PAPA-990178 format. One record per residue (C-alpha): residue number from 1; residue in three letters; x, y, z. Coordinates in Angstrom, 2 decimals. Last residue first. Layout:
residues N
+------+------+---------+---------+---------+
: resi : resn :       x :       y :       z :
+------+------+---------+---------+---------+
:  NUM :  ala :       X :       Y :       Z :
...
+------+------+---------+---------+---------+
***
This chain:
residues 277
+------+------+---------+---------+---------+
: resi : resn :       x :       y :       z :
+------+------+---------+---------+---------+
:  277 :  phe :   89.50 :   53.42 :  -78.73 :
:  276 :  tyr :   91.75 :   55.31 :  -76.28 :
:  275 :  lys :   90.80 :   58.98 :  -76.14 :
:  274 :  glu :   87.29 :   58.62 :  -77.17 :
:  273 :  leu :   86.92 :   55.29 :  -74.98 :
:  272 :  tyr :   88.25 :   57.79 :  -72.17 :
:  271 :  arg :   85.92 :   60.51 :  -72.69 :
:  270 :  arg :   83.27 :   58.19 :  -72.90 :
:  269 :  val :   84.01 :   56.66 :  -69.33 :
:  268 :  phe :   83.50 :   60.09 :  -67.83 :
:  267 :  gln :   80.46 :   60.88 :  -69.89 :
:  266 :  val :   78.66 :   57.85 :  -68.45 :
:  265 :  asn :   79.81 :   58.71 :  -64.96 :
:  264 :  arg :   78.30 :   62.08 :  -65.23 :
:  263 :  glu :   74.99 :   60.46 :  -66.31 :
:  262 :  ala :   74.94 :   57.85 :  -63.78 :
:  261 :  leu :   75.62 :   60.42 :  -61.08 :
:  260 :  leu :   72.63 :   62.37 :  -62.23 :
:  259 :  thr :   70.28 :   59.36 :  -62.18 :
:  258 :  glu :   71.69 :   58.08 :  -58.63 :
:  257 :  glu :   71.59 :   61.57 :  -56.87 :
:  256 :  gly :   72.36 :   59.88 :  -53.45 :
:  255 :  asp :   76.05 :   60.00 :  -53.60 :
:  254 :  arg :   77.01 :   56.34 :  -54.79 :
:  253 :  ala :   80.47 :   54.94 :  -55.94 :
:  252 :  ala :   80.93 :   53.36 :  -59.12 :
:  251 :  gln :   80.06 :   50.05 :  -60.47 :
:  250 :  leu :   79.61 :   51.22 :  -64.01 :
:  249 :  ile :   79.77 :   48.37 :  -66.29 :
:  248 :  phe :   82.37 :   48.74 :  -69.41 :
:  247 :  pro :   81.12 :   46.26 :  -72.15 :
:  246 :  gly :   83.31 :   43.95 :  -74.05 :
:  245 :  gln :   85.85 :   44.18 :  -77.33 :
:  244 :  tyr :   89.36 :   44.60 :  -75.69 :
:  243 :  gly :   92.02 :   44.39 :  -78.38 :
:  242 :  ala :   94.94 :   44.01 :  -75.65 :
:  241 :  gly :   96.06 :   47.79 :  -76.80 :
:  240 :  ala :   92.86 :   49.13 :  -76.14 :
:  239 :  leu :   92.82 :   47.46 :  -72.82 :
:  238 :  ala :   96.18 :   48.82 :  -72.06 :
:  237 :  ala :   95.24 :   52.33 :  -72.91 :
:  236 :  phe :   92.22 :   52.11 :  -70.91 :
:  235 :  thr :   93.92 :   51.12 :  -68.04 :
:  234 :  ala :   97.02 :   53.10 :  -68.15 :
:  233 :  asp :   94.57 :   56.33 :  -68.71 :
:  232 :  phe :   92.33 :   54.93 :  -65.96 :
:  231 :  asp :   95.15 :   54.95 :  -63.13 :
:  230 :  ala :   92.84 :   53.84 :  -60.18 :
:  229 :  asp :   94.20 :   55.62 :  -56.92 :
:  228 :  gly :   91.03 :   57.49 :  -56.10 :
:  227 :  thr :   89.33 :   60.76 :  -57.25 :
:  226 :  gly :   88.86 :   59.94 :  -60.78 :
:  225 :  leu :   85.58 :   58.12 :  -60.53 :
:  224 :  pro :   83.74 :   58.94 :  -56.87 :
:  223 :  val :   85.33 :   56.75 :  -54.18 :
:  222 :  thr :   84.96 :   52.95 :  -53.00 :
:  221 :  gly :   86.95 :   51.90 :  -50.14 :
:  220 :  gly :   90.34 :   51.67 :  -49.04 :
:  219 :  gly :   93.68 :   49.81 :  -49.19 :
:  218 :  arg :   94.87 :   52.05 :  -51.98 :
:  217 :  lys :   91.89 :   54.35 :  -52.79 :
:  216 :  arg :   89.28 :   53.06 :  -54.93 :
:  215 :  asp :   87.86 :   53.88 :  -58.29 :
:  214 :  lys :   85.18 :   51.78 :  -60.16 :
:  213 :  val :   84.37 :   50.57 :  -63.68 :
:  212 :  his :   83.76 :   47.08 :  -63.74 :
:  211 :  ile :   85.26 :   45.65 :  -66.90 :
:  210 :  thr :   83.79 :   42.48 :  -68.99 :
:  209 :  ala :   85.32 :   39.91 :  -71.19 :
:  208 :  ile :   89.16 :   39.84 :  -70.21 :
:  207 :  arg :   90.86 :   36.86 :  -71.79 :
:  206 :  lys :   92.99 :   38.79 :  -74.03 :
:  205 :  gly :   94.12 :   40.84 :  -71.26 :
:  204 :  tyr :   95.77 :   38.04 :  -69.03 :
:  203 :  ala :   99.11 :   38.89 :  -68.28 :
:  202 :  glu :   99.43 :   42.01 :  -69.97 :
:  201 :  ile :   96.24 :   43.24 :  -68.53 :
:  200 :  glu :   97.65 :   42.56 :  -65.16 :
:  199 :  glu :  101.07 :   44.13 :  -65.72 :
:  198 :  arg :   99.54 :   47.22 :  -66.87 :
:  197 :  thr :   97.13 :   47.49 :  -64.21 :
:  196 :  asp :   99.90 :   47.35 :  -61.61 :
:  195 :  tyr :   98.25 :   45.94 :  -58.42 :
:  194 :  gly :   98.07 :   47.88 :  -55.12 :
:  193 :  leu :   94.96 :   46.05 :  -53.70 :
:  192 :  ser :   92.72 :   49.18 :  -53.88 :
:  191 :  ala :   93.92 :   49.84 :  -57.42 :
:  190 :  ser :   92.83 :   46.44 :  -58.58 :
:  189 :  asn :   89.26 :   46.68 :  -56.68 :
:  188 :  gly :   89.09 :   49.91 :  -58.71 :
:  187 :  ile :   89.66 :   48.59 :  -61.91 :
:  186 :  asp :   87.23 :   45.71 :  -61.93 :
:  185 :  tyr :   88.29 :   43.05 :  -64.37 :
:  184 :  asn :   85.90 :   40.27 :  -65.06 :
:  183 :  val :   88.08 :   37.45 :  -66.68 :
:  182 :  lys :   87.12 :   34.70 :  -69.18 :
:  181 :  val :   86.28 :   30.84 :  -69.05 :
:  180 :  ser :   84.13 :   29.74 :  -71.81 :
:  179 :  pro :   86.91 :   29.44 :  -74.32 :
:  178 :  his :   88.68 :   26.66 :  -71.99 :
:  177 :  asp :   92.02 :   26.83 :  -70.40 :
:  176 :  leu :   90.60 :   26.39 :  -67.09 :
:  175 :  arg :   94.04 :   25.31 :  -65.17 :
:  174 :  ala :   95.84 :   28.02 :  -67.10 :
:  173 :  leu :   93.34 :   30.61 :  -65.93 :
:  172 :  leu :   93.98 :   29.66 :  -62.16 :
:  171 :  glu :   97.59 :   29.96 :  -62.93 :
:  170 :  thr :   97.31 :   33.48 :  -64.60 :
:  169 :  phe :   95.25 :   34.38 :  -61.36 :
:  168 :  met :   98.04 :   33.32 :  -59.28 :
:  167 :  pro :  100.80 :   35.07 :  -61.16 :
:  166 :  pro :   98.68 :   38.14 :  -61.77 :
:  165 :  gly :   97.83 :   38.86 :  -58.00 :
:  164 :  leu :   94.48 :   37.35 :  -56.77 :
:  163 :  ser :   91.58 :   39.34 :  -55.71 :
:  162 :  thr :   89.24 :   37.59 :  -58.10 :
:  161 :  glu :   86.79 :   38.28 :  -60.62 :
:  160 :  leu :   85.82 :   35.20 :  -62.93 :
:  159 :  ala :   83.81 :   35.88 :  -66.12 :
:  158 :  leu :   82.09 :   32.79 :  -66.80 :
:  157 :  gln :   81.01 :   32.84 :  -70.55 :
:  156 :  val :   77.63 :   31.59 :  -71.39 :
:  155 :  gly :   76.78 :   30.26 :  -74.85 :
:  154 :  ala :   74.47 :   27.76 :  -73.04 :
:  153 :  arg :   76.15 :   24.69 :  -74.67 :
:  152 :  glu :   79.52 :   26.01 :  -73.50 :
:  151 :  ala :   78.56 :   26.90 :  -69.91 :
:  150 :  leu :   77.06 :   23.41 :  -69.79 :
:  149 :  pro :   80.38 :   22.01 :  -70.73 :
:  148 :  leu :   82.03 :   24.14 :  -68.63 :
:  147 :  cys :   80.09 :   23.34 :  -65.24 :
:  146 :  gly :   82.48 :   20.50 :  -64.23 :
:  145 :  arg :   85.72 :   22.61 :  -64.79 :
:  144 :  leu :   84.12 :   25.19 :  -62.53 :
:  143 :  cys :   84.19 :   22.87 :  -59.54 :
:  142 :  arg :   87.84 :   21.67 :  -60.13 :
:  141 :  ala :   89.40 :   25.09 :  -60.77 :
:  140 :  val :   87.65 :   26.54 :  -57.60 :
:  139 :  glu :   89.11 :   23.39 :  -55.58 :
:  138 :  gly :   92.49 :   23.91 :  -57.07 :
:  137 :  leu :   92.50 :   27.50 :  -55.97 :
:  136 :  glu :   91.55 :   26.69 :  -52.75 :
:  135 :  glu :   94.44 :   24.40 :  -52.41 :
:  134 :  asp :   96.66 :   26.95 :  -53.59 :
:  133 :  thr :   95.79 :   29.12 :  -50.81 :
:  132 :  lys :   93.60 :   32.23 :  -50.15 :
:  131 :  ile :   90.90 :   32.39 :  -52.87 :
:  130 :  ala :   88.53 :   35.13 :  -51.94 :
:  129 :  ser :   84.70 :   34.07 :  -51.24 :
:  128 :  ala :   84.24 :   36.29 :  -48.27 :
:  127 :  asp :   86.05 :   39.24 :  -49.76 :
:  126 :  val :   86.46 :   38.31 :  -53.72 :
:  125 :  phe :   86.10 :   35.36 :  -55.69 :
:  124 :  pro :   82.98 :   36.74 :  -57.65 :
:  123 :  ile :   81.53 :   34.93 :  -60.74 :
:  122 :  gly :   80.32 :   37.24 :  -63.39 :
:  121 :  leu :   78.26 :   35.32 :  -66.12 :
:  120 :  tyr :   78.51 :   37.20 :  -69.33 :
:  119 :  thr :   76.45 :   36.27 :  -72.44 :
:  118 :  val :   72.97 :   36.47 :  -71.15 :
:  117 :  gly :   70.31 :   35.55 :  -73.48 :
:  116 :  leu :   67.75 :   34.62 :  -71.26 :
:  115 :  gln :   67.85 :   31.02 :  -71.72 :
:  114 :  gly :   71.59 :   31.31 :  -71.39 :
:  113 :  ala :   71.35 :   32.78 :  -68.28 :
:  112 :  arg :   68.98 :   30.23 :  -67.12 :
:  111 :  glu :   71.20 :   27.28 :  -67.61 :
:  110 :  ile :   74.31 :   29.28 :  -66.36 :
:  109 :  val :   72.32 :   30.08 :  -63.22 :
:  108 :  lys :   70.95 :   26.33 :  -62.55 :
:  107 :  lys :   74.65 :   25.14 :  -63.13 :
:  106 :  leu :   75.67 :   27.70 :  -60.54 :
:  105 :  met :   73.00 :   26.07 :  -58.16 :
:  104 :  asp :   74.55 :   22.72 :  -58.91 :
:  103 :  val :   77.77 :   24.01 :  -57.72 :
:  102 :  arg :   76.43 :   25.54 :  -54.82 :
:  101 :  ile :   74.49 :   22.18 :  -53.71 :
:  100 :  glu :   77.88 :   20.31 :  -54.37 :
:   99 :  gln :   79.95 :   22.67 :  -52.21 :
:   98 :  asp :   77.40 :   22.04 :  -49.42 :
:   97 :  ala :   77.96 :   18.42 :  -49.63 :
:   96 :  lys :   81.60 :   18.40 :  -49.89 :
:   95 :  ser :   81.83 :   20.71 :  -46.81 :
:   94 :  val :   82.66 :   24.26 :  -46.99 :
:   93 :  arg :   85.98 :   26.40 :  -47.41 :
:   92 :  ile :   85.26 :   26.89 :  -51.07 :
:   91 :  val :   82.06 :   26.85 :  -53.17 :
:   90 :  pro :   81.12 :   30.33 :  -52.02 :
:   89 :  leu :   77.75 :   31.15 :  -50.45 :
:   88 :  asp :   77.81 :   34.96 :  -49.97 :
:   87 :  met :   80.07 :   35.51 :  -52.73 :
:   86 :  phe :   78.59 :   32.96 :  -54.71 :
:   85 :  tyr :   74.92 :   34.53 :  -54.63 :
:   84 :  asp :   76.88 :   37.65 :  -55.91 :
:   83 :  ala :   76.40 :   36.14 :  -59.31 :
:   82 :  cys :   76.74 :   39.50 :  -61.46 :
:   81 :  leu :   75.14 :   39.00 :  -64.86 :
:   80 :  ser :   75.98 :   40.24 :  -68.19 :
:   79 :  val :   74.16 :   40.63 :  -71.45 :
:   78 :  val :   70.81 :   42.56 :  -70.17 :
:   77 :  ser :   70.20 :   44.99 :  -72.87 :
:   76 :  val :   68.77 :   48.41 :  -72.86 :
:   75 :  gly :   66.67 :   49.38 :  -75.84 :
:   74 :  his :   63.75 :   50.46 :  -73.62 :
:   73 :  his :   61.22 :   48.30 :  -74.94 :
:   72 :  arg :   63.18 :   45.25 :  -75.92 :
:   71 :  ser :   64.80 :   45.08 :  -72.51 :
:   70 :  leu :   61.40 :   45.67 :  -70.79 :
:   69 :  arg :   59.97 :   42.69 :  -72.63 :
:   68 :  arg :   62.92 :   40.55 :  -71.82 :
:   67 :  val :   63.02 :   41.09 :  -68.09 :
:   66 :  glu :   59.23 :   40.47 :  -68.19 :
:   65 :  gln :   59.49 :   37.16 :  -70.08 :
:   64 :  pro :   62.03 :   36.22 :  -67.58 :
:   63 :  glu :   59.80 :   36.62 :  -64.34 :
:   62 :  ser :   60.47 :   34.05 :  -61.66 :
:   61 :  phe :   63.87 :   32.74 :  -62.46 :
:   60 :  leu :   65.77 :   35.76 :  -63.67 :
:   59 :  pro :   63.12 :   37.73 :  -62.07 :
:   58 :  asn :   64.66 :   36.98 :  -58.64 :
:   57 :  lys :   62.04 :   35.35 :  -56.56 :
:   56 :  glu :   63.89 :   31.99 :  -56.68 :
:   55 :  trp :   67.01 :   33.66 :  -55.02 :
:   54 :  glu :   65.17 :   34.69 :  -52.03 :
:   53 :  asp :   68.52 :   36.00 :  -50.52 :
:   52 :  ala :   71.49 :   34.18 :  -52.32 :
:   51 :  glu :   71.90 :   37.09 :  -54.73 :
:   50 :  phe :   71.84 :   37.52 :  -58.42 :
:   49 :  ile :   72.31 :   40.88 :  -59.86 :
:   48 :  trp :   71.98 :   41.88 :  -63.54 :
:   47 :  glu :   74.27 :   44.12 :  -65.29 :
:   46 :  ile :   72.16 :   46.95 :  -67.22 :
:   45 :  leu :   73.01 :   47.66 :  -70.58 :
:   44 :  asp :   73.40 :   50.33 :  -73.25 :
:   43 :  leu :   73.36 :   53.55 :  -70.94 :
:   42 :  gly :   72.16 :   56.98 :  -72.07 :
:   41 :  cys :   70.97 :   58.40 :  -68.92 :
:   40 :  ala :   67.40 :   58.29 :  -70.19 :
:   39 :  gln :   67.55 :   54.52 :  -71.29 :
:   38 :  ala :   69.16 :   53.57 :  -67.77 :
:   37 :  lys :   66.27 :   55.23 :  -66.01 :
:   36 :  ala :   63.71 :   53.56 :  -68.26 :
:   35 :  phe :   65.22 :   50.01 :  -67.48 :
:   34 :  glu :   65.66 :   51.02 :  -63.97 :
:   33 :  glu :   62.00 :   51.26 :  -63.27 :
:   32 :  arg :   61.46 :   47.58 :  -63.68 :
:   31 :  trp :   64.04 :   47.00 :  -60.76 :
:   30 :  thr :   62.27 :   49.06 :  -58.42 :
:   29 :  thr :   60.76 :   46.79 :  -55.86 :
:   28 :  lys :   63.30 :   44.06 :  -55.48 :
:   27 :  pro :   66.46 :   46.25 :  -56.01 :
:   26 :  phe :   69.29 :   43.71 :  -55.96 :
:   25 :  ala :   72.03 :   44.71 :  -53.92 :
:   24 :  gln :   75.08 :   46.96 :  -54.00 :
:   23 :  ile :   76.08 :   49.84 :  -51.88 :
:   22 :  arg :   74.07 :   48.41 :  -48.89 :
:   21 :  gly :   72.09 :   51.05 :  -47.01 :
:   20 :  asp :   69.08 :   48.57 :  -46.46 :
:   19 :  val :   68.56 :   48.72 :  -50.18 :
:   18 :  pro :   70.20 :   51.67 :  -51.72 :
:   17 :  pro :   67.90 :   54.09 :  -53.51 :
:   16 :  ser :   67.66 :   53.15 :  -57.45 :
:   15 :  leu :   69.66 :   53.58 :  -60.39 :
:   14 :  arg :   72.73 :   51.77 :  -59.06 :
:   13 :  gly :   70.53 :   48.82 :  -58.31 :
:   12 :  gln :   71.70 :   46.84 :  -61.24 :
:   11 :  met :   75.33 :   47.59 :  -62.15 :
:   10 :  ile :   75.60 :   49.84 :  -65.27 :
:    9 :  gly :   76.45 :   49.60 :  -68.93 :
:    8 :  ile :   78.42 :   51.27 :  -71.37 :
:    7 :  gln :   78.81 :   49.97 :  -75.09 :
:    6 :  arg :   81.65 :   51.42 :  -76.96 :
:    5 :  val :   83.23 :   47.97 :  -77.83 :
:    4 :  leu :   80.24 :   46.83 :  -78.75 :
:    3 :  pro :   79.29 :   49.28 :  -81.44 :
:    2 :  gln :   76.81 :   51.45 :  -80.53 :
:    1 :  met :   73.03 :   50.92 :  -81.19 :
+------+------+---------+---------+---------+
***
Protein backbone atom coordinates (compact mmCIF):
# COMPACT_ATOMS: atom_id res chain seq x y z
CA UNK A 1 0.00 0.00 0.00
CA UNK A 2 1.33 3.43 -0.91
CA UNK A 3 1.81 6.07 1.81
CA UNK A 4 -1.39 7.96 2.57
CA UNK A 5 -0.08 11.14 1.00
CA UNK A 6 0.11 9.33 -2.35
CA UNK A 7 -3.24 7.56 -2.18
CA UNK A 8 -5.49 8.18 -5.18
CA UNK A 9 -9.17 7.33 -5.22
CA UNK A 10 -12.19 7.83 -7.41
CA UNK A 11 -15.73 8.96 -6.83
CA UNK A 12 -18.13 6.03 -6.82
CA UNK A 13 -20.00 5.68 -10.12
CA UNK A 14 -17.11 6.99 -12.22
CA UNK A 15 -16.25 3.40 -13.22
CA UNK A 16 -19.79 2.62 -14.39
CA UNK A 17 -22.06 3.98 -17.13
CA UNK A 18 -23.81 7.20 -16.03
CA UNK A 19 -27.07 6.71 -14.15
CA UNK A 20 -29.91 8.45 -16.04
CA UNK A 21 -27.37 10.65 -17.79
CA UNK A 22 -26.16 12.21 -14.52
CA UNK A 23 -22.48 12.99 -14.06
CA UNK A 24 -22.61 11.71 -10.45
CA UNK A 25 -24.93 9.17 -8.87
CA UNK A 26 -24.79 6.03 -6.76
CA UNK A 27 -24.42 3.06 -9.18
CA UNK A 28 -27.14 0.83 -7.77
CA UNK A 29 -26.58 -2.10 -10.13
CA UNK A 30 -22.80 -1.97 -10.63
CA UNK A 31 -21.29 -0.83 -7.33
CA UNK A 32 -19.81 -4.28 -6.65
CA UNK A 33 -17.96 -4.41 -9.98
CA UNK A 34 -16.33 -1.05 -9.32
CA UNK A 35 -13.98 -2.53 -6.71
CA UNK A 36 -12.32 -4.83 -9.25
CA UNK A 37 -12.19 -2.03 -11.83
CA UNK A 38 -10.61 0.34 -9.32
CA UNK A 39 -7.98 -2.25 -8.48
CA UNK A 40 -7.21 -2.76 -12.19
CA UNK A 41 -6.81 0.99 -12.70
CA UNK A 42 -4.27 1.28 -9.89
CA UNK A 43 -6.64 3.12 -7.57
CA UNK A 44 -6.33 2.84 -3.80
CA UNK A 45 -9.74 4.16 -2.77
CA UNK A 46 -13.39 4.57 -3.69
CA UNK A 47 -15.29 7.53 -2.25
CA UNK A 48 -18.77 6.25 -1.44
CA UNK A 49 -21.90 8.17 -2.49
CA UNK A 50 -24.87 8.46 -0.16
CA UNK A 51 -27.99 9.94 -1.77
CA UNK A 52 -31.49 10.75 -0.57
CA UNK A 53 -33.17 8.49 -3.14
CA UNK A 54 -33.88 5.11 -1.49
CA UNK A 55 -31.19 5.82 1.06
CA UNK A 56 -32.13 2.81 3.16
CA UNK A 57 -31.12 0.53 0.25
CA UNK A 58 -27.63 2.02 0.05
CA UNK A 59 -25.14 -0.73 1.00
CA UNK A 60 -23.79 1.61 3.64
CA UNK A 61 -26.94 0.62 5.54
CA UNK A 62 -28.18 -2.53 3.77
CA UNK A 63 -24.97 -4.50 3.03
CA UNK A 64 -22.06 -3.17 5.11
CA UNK A 65 -20.47 -6.62 5.40
CA UNK A 66 -20.39 -6.95 1.60
CA UNK A 67 -18.72 -3.56 1.31
CA UNK A 68 -16.05 -4.69 3.78
CA UNK A 69 -15.55 -8.01 1.97
CA UNK A 70 -15.08 -6.43 -1.45
CA UNK A 71 -12.79 -3.78 -0.04
CA UNK A 72 -10.53 -6.39 1.58
CA UNK A 73 -10.61 -8.71 -1.44
CA UNK A 74 -9.55 -6.06 -3.93
CA UNK A 75 -7.36 -3.93 -1.67
CA UNK A 76 -9.48 -0.86 -2.42
CA UNK A 77 -10.43 1.07 0.71
CA UNK A 78 -13.55 3.07 1.46
CA UNK A 79 -12.21 5.81 3.73
CA UNK A 80 -14.35 8.69 2.45
CA UNK A 81 -18.04 9.22 1.85
CA UNK A 82 -19.76 11.94 -0.17
CA UNK A 83 -23.11 12.71 1.46
CA UNK A 84 -24.98 14.09 -1.56
CA UNK A 85 -28.12 13.45 0.50
CA UNK A 86 -27.56 16.87 2.08
CA UNK A 87 -27.21 18.63 -1.23
CA UNK A 88 -30.69 17.48 -2.21
CA UNK A 89 -32.08 17.91 1.31
CA UNK A 90 -30.06 20.69 2.95
CA UNK A 91 -30.29 21.72 6.59
CA UNK A 92 -30.86 25.37 5.65
CA UNK A 93 -33.85 27.21 4.16
CA UNK A 94 -36.22 24.61 5.63
CA UNK A 95 -38.63 24.41 8.55
CA UNK A 96 -37.35 23.59 12.02
CA UNK A 97 -39.10 20.21 11.82
CA UNK A 98 -37.40 19.31 8.52
CA UNK A 99 -34.10 20.59 9.81
CA UNK A 100 -34.30 18.30 12.84
CA UNK A 101 -35.09 15.31 10.60
CA UNK A 102 -32.08 16.06 8.39
CA UNK A 103 -29.71 16.58 11.32
CA UNK A 104 -30.90 13.25 12.73
CA UNK A 105 -30.09 11.66 9.37
CA UNK A 106 -26.63 13.18 9.47
CA UNK A 107 -26.11 11.60 12.86
CA UNK A 108 -27.20 8.22 11.46
CA UNK A 109 -24.73 8.54 8.60
CA UNK A 110 -21.92 9.54 10.96
CA UNK A 111 -22.61 6.53 13.14
CA UNK A 112 -22.78 4.10 10.23
CA UNK A 113 -19.68 5.61 8.61
CA UNK A 114 -17.78 5.05 11.83
CA UNK A 115 -18.92 1.43 11.99
CA UNK A 116 -17.73 0.89 8.41
CA UNK A 117 -14.33 2.46 9.07
CA UNK A 118 -14.97 5.58 6.99
CA UNK A 119 -12.68 8.39 8.14
CA UNK A 120 -13.95 11.33 6.08
CA UNK A 121 -17.59 12.30 5.64
CA UNK A 122 -17.93 14.94 2.95
CA UNK A 123 -20.88 17.28 3.44
CA UNK A 124 -21.64 19.49 0.42
CA UNK A 125 -22.85 23.06 0.81
CA UNK A 126 -22.89 23.84 -2.90
CA UNK A 127 -25.57 24.38 -5.57
CA UNK A 128 -28.97 23.76 -3.91
CA UNK A 129 -27.39 23.60 -0.45
CA UNK A 130 -25.06 26.59 -0.87
CA UNK A 131 -24.68 28.94 2.10
CA UNK A 132 -25.79 32.40 0.93
CA UNK A 133 -26.04 34.58 4.02
CA UNK A 134 -24.39 35.04 7.38
CA UNK A 135 -27.62 33.85 9.00
CA UNK A 136 -27.43 30.60 7.03
CA UNK A 137 -23.77 30.26 7.97
CA UNK A 138 -24.82 30.47 11.61
CA UNK A 139 -27.54 27.85 11.07
CA UNK A 140 -25.05 25.44 9.50
CA UNK A 141 -22.62 25.97 12.36
CA UNK A 142 -25.35 25.32 14.92
CA UNK A 143 -26.56 22.15 13.18
CA UNK A 144 -23.08 20.71 12.79
CA UNK A 145 -22.02 21.64 16.30
CA UNK A 146 -24.66 19.29 17.66
CA UNK A 147 -23.13 16.40 15.70
CA UNK A 148 -19.53 16.88 16.79
CA UNK A 149 -19.53 14.75 19.98
CA UNK A 150 -20.87 11.80 17.96
CA UNK A 151 -18.37 12.38 15.14
CA UNK A 152 -15.51 12.45 17.61
CA UNK A 153 -16.63 9.20 19.26
CA UNK A 154 -17.09 7.55 15.86
CA UNK A 155 -13.68 8.66 14.61
CA UNK A 156 -15.27 10.45 11.64
CA UNK A 157 -14.10 13.81 10.33
CA UNK A 158 -16.73 16.07 8.76
CA UNK A 159 -15.15 17.42 5.55
CA UNK A 160 -17.14 20.49 4.51
CA UNK A 161 -17.31 21.42 0.84
CA UNK A 162 -18.68 24.89 0.22
CA UNK A 163 -18.85 27.54 -2.47
CA UNK A 164 -17.87 30.21 0.07
CA UNK A 165 -14.92 32.49 -0.57
CA UNK A 166 -11.94 32.25 1.81
CA UNK A 167 -13.14 34.93 4.30
CA UNK A 168 -16.60 33.41 4.90
CA UNK A 169 -15.33 29.82 4.85
CA UNK A 170 -12.67 30.78 7.38
CA UNK A 171 -15.42 32.31 9.52
CA UNK A 172 -17.45 29.09 9.37
CA UNK A 173 -14.41 27.06 10.38
CA UNK A 174 -13.72 29.48 13.24
CA UNK A 175 -17.25 28.89 14.54
CA UNK A 176 -16.58 25.14 14.31
CA UNK A 177 -13.16 25.09 15.93
CA UNK A 178 -13.12 21.35 16.57
CA UNK A 179 -10.72 18.58 15.48
CA UNK A 180 -13.58 16.68 13.82
CA UNK A 181 -14.36 19.54 11.40
CA UNK A 182 -12.24 19.58 8.25
CA UNK A 183 -12.41 20.79 4.64
CA UNK A 184 -13.03 18.97 1.39
CA UNK A 185 -11.26 21.07 -1.25
CA UNK A 186 -12.58 20.78 -4.81
CA UNK A 187 -9.96 22.01 -7.28
CA UNK A 188 -12.36 22.40 -10.19
CA UNK A 189 -15.13 24.14 -8.27
CA UNK A 190 -12.61 26.63 -6.93
CA UNK A 191 -11.44 27.39 -10.47
CA UNK A 192 -15.01 27.80 -11.71
CA UNK A 193 -15.73 30.29 -8.93
CA UNK A 194 -12.62 32.28 -9.77
CA UNK A 195 -10.95 31.80 -6.38
CA UNK A 196 -7.19 32.00 -5.90
CA UNK A 197 -6.05 28.52 -4.89
CA UNK A 198 -3.01 29.91 -3.05
CA UNK A 199 -5.20 32.24 -0.97
CA UNK A 200 -7.61 29.42 -0.12
CA UNK A 201 -4.95 26.95 0.92
CA UNK A 202 -3.11 29.60 2.90
CA UNK A 203 -6.37 30.40 4.72
CA UNK A 204 -7.38 26.87 5.73
CA UNK A 205 -4.92 24.42 4.19
CA UNK A 206 -4.07 22.87 7.56
CA UNK A 207 -7.71 21.77 7.88
CA UNK A 208 -8.06 20.26 4.40
CA UNK A 209 -8.74 16.54 4.82
CA UNK A 210 -9.73 15.45 1.31
CA UNK A 211 -9.22 16.70 -2.25
CA UNK A 212 -11.60 16.34 -5.19
CA UNK A 213 -9.51 16.38 -8.36
CA UNK A 214 -11.56 18.10 -11.04
CA UNK A 215 -11.09 20.75 -13.72
CA UNK A 216 -13.59 23.41 -14.79
CA UNK A 217 -13.66 26.54 -16.90
CA UNK A 218 -14.20 29.74 -14.95
CA UNK A 219 -17.97 30.10 -14.60
CA UNK A 220 -18.45 26.87 -16.55
CA UNK A 221 -18.84 23.14 -16.20
CA UNK A 222 -16.50 20.21 -15.71
CA UNK A 223 -13.92 19.53 -18.44
CA UNK A 224 -11.12 16.94 -18.84
CA UNK A 225 -8.21 17.39 -16.45
CA UNK A 226 -5.73 19.94 -17.70
CA UNK A 227 -8.10 21.64 -20.16
CA UNK A 228 -9.85 24.07 -17.82
CA UNK A 229 -8.84 26.97 -15.60
CA UNK A 230 -7.63 24.97 -12.59
CA UNK A 231 -4.00 25.76 -11.73
CA UNK A 232 -2.79 22.30 -10.76
CA UNK A 233 0.83 23.38 -10.31
CA UNK A 234 -0.13 26.11 -7.85
CA UNK A 235 -2.61 23.85 -6.06
CA UNK A 236 -0.31 20.86 -5.59
CA UNK A 237 2.61 23.10 -4.62
CA UNK A 238 0.46 24.86 -2.00
CA UNK A 239 -0.90 21.57 -0.67
CA UNK A 240 2.59 20.17 -0.32
CA UNK A 241 3.66 23.35 1.46
CA UNK A 242 0.71 23.00 3.85
CA UNK A 243 1.73 19.42 4.67
CA UNK A 244 -1.38 17.84 3.17
CA UNK A 245 -1.63 14.15 4.12
CA UNK A 246 -5.04 13.07 2.79
CA UNK A 247 -6.35 11.29 -0.30
CA UNK A 248 -6.83 12.67 -3.81
CA UNK A 249 -10.25 11.65 -5.16
CA UNK A 250 -10.86 11.77 -8.91
CA UNK A 251 -14.14 13.54 -9.67
CA UNK A 252 -13.25 14.38 -13.24
CA UNK A 253 -15.27 14.83 -16.43
CA UNK A 254 -16.61 11.69 -18.09
CA UNK A 255 -16.18 10.59 -21.70
CA UNK A 256 -17.86 7.19 -21.99
CA UNK A 257 -14.65 5.17 -21.65
CA UNK A 258 -14.69 5.21 -17.87
CA UNK A 259 -11.93 2.69 -17.14
CA UNK A 260 -9.47 4.08 -19.68
CA UNK A 261 -10.21 7.59 -18.51
CA UNK A 262 -9.61 6.60 -14.89
CA UNK A 263 -6.21 5.14 -15.81
CA UNK A 264 -5.23 8.34 -17.61
CA UNK A 265 -6.41 10.47 -14.71
CA UNK A 266 -4.45 8.38 -12.20
CA UNK A 267 -1.31 9.10 -14.20
CA UNK A 268 -2.23 12.80 -14.36
CA UNK A 269 -2.38 13.01 -10.57
CA UNK A 270 0.75 10.92 -10.06
CA UNK A 271 2.78 13.34 -12.17
CA UNK A 272 1.87 16.18 -9.82
CA UNK A 273 2.47 14.05 -6.73
CA UNK A 274 5.92 13.11 -7.97
CA UNK A 275 6.66 16.73 -8.82
CA UNK A 276 5.56 18.34 -5.55
CA UNK A 277 5.34 15.61 -2.90
